[in-house]
Steps between C-alpha positions, in 0.01 A plus 500: 500500500407832347225681691180559307438874538199504266259360760341691786227460759197700396450784756126435489457125540860390587507242218806437281470673161723641228634851560401594141126435547278798414234365737526231768327188360366418848376828651509739202739755656632736231876489433590292808871510412541878509745644753357549848149378404392502865629710789483188716660268247863545605463390859190280514562163337159379617197696621531354851844659545334841546403389851857516632552873417165580661607323820833685497324838468275413795801406712687819406205720599453309825865564590459865401209546741706342779785745440290816483328484841525332843436124486249314716665169592188336644673192639351193661194685631384589147690320221262651243668837560859378492716748304212734423566836334339795676183655358694819429743307280221316316313825441813669364580219256145464368241332722152560363147524639228758542728737691795512251266504199210728593670725759860518377411446130779246459328297227826341396492298823239273340797355310782523755305338787507160328878489554498585873463266798435546869725229645742225410224236530270710280770519233587128517139385477425720200821411317438127543149550359633715215765243412247217478199677349706740288691231314182307430314809378790618282527163326123487434438862402841596363740770614302805390159393627655392829655842556175677415297280734747526786563875485146619421331268753703658779391849396133400478506313831657793685265753342195298606635464854565875514140568398396263779685719751824307560728778625844348434583179316793324334605161364514286187192302602254702289710428190540136603122473538480627142706198395261274694204656319669455162579136572142443613374639169747284307401180682129561447547607137735219398316219676616142482717325755771768496245778536341326799844455657569873468161588651565262788835662575356850475209409725751400769668841477166681521394301807834577663460872429150503647618325818796737542273797434263389774771422756725804453328839532780691319441312172369715212210279387369775272833504320503120471149490359559789263821346369334161450212640298738722302702191409185319390392793282845552347538130419162501327593815307855405403457125447782248539773349284319180396212687340642838396861591410638816656419785262659838444246690712570282804875539448481877471270525801744288702790728409296802615392341829853374580650840417253683727560247780880534480471880488282499813738266685798716407316809621396327825859397574647837400264730687499288817880479507532875432258574785693270733841653418379860509 
């Protein structure tokens, strides 16, 4: 059978359309069949597939921090610290907080800190949460909104915690709390049985975060709260797929935010490795 090469998936709404369409009949995207219409289009068949590259980046940076400085093994006496990078390593690669930001003027760490973790258990817990909540958020909000919510919520959460006096902080949890906030907005805004189901799931995550925050003194509750409210605000500002197709402004803003994030991560890896090898 001859393959039909005149049909494509619209980069905006992922629905099957003709390549020759001037505008997508579903979401209104201009010239959806043009070459490279979306920088994410080649490798992300569905919005949820963006979660896997994010997890891979987190794992790579965790391994990098283990290589750059002496490792704390922790062991049976303290499994929470098993395979923990040293503070020197975390600071080199891009840990954030009031000390790196206001004393060392390393503002770029507001971005890099979301991809660093303090132990193997810390990494595993956050990646499990990202895999579950990230896929759900990406399907509901679309690829571009998901990236904006995830990346910006981490920055906002860490900035608020730095203002609150948290000296050194890391982890994807501020960004993940942004996803929780966005899902909470969606559930309340959409309503109905599905909306109530989403709110019920999100409420369970929030209760779990509060309990963990009360039991473990090292938890950055300011970062969690800041990320959650940032996610709420961004979801309200950006909207979601069911009510508003992804427009050009959101797409261009996503490209800018992703570019800045990748540039910061490249710089964090380069300068820390150069310092280590010097």
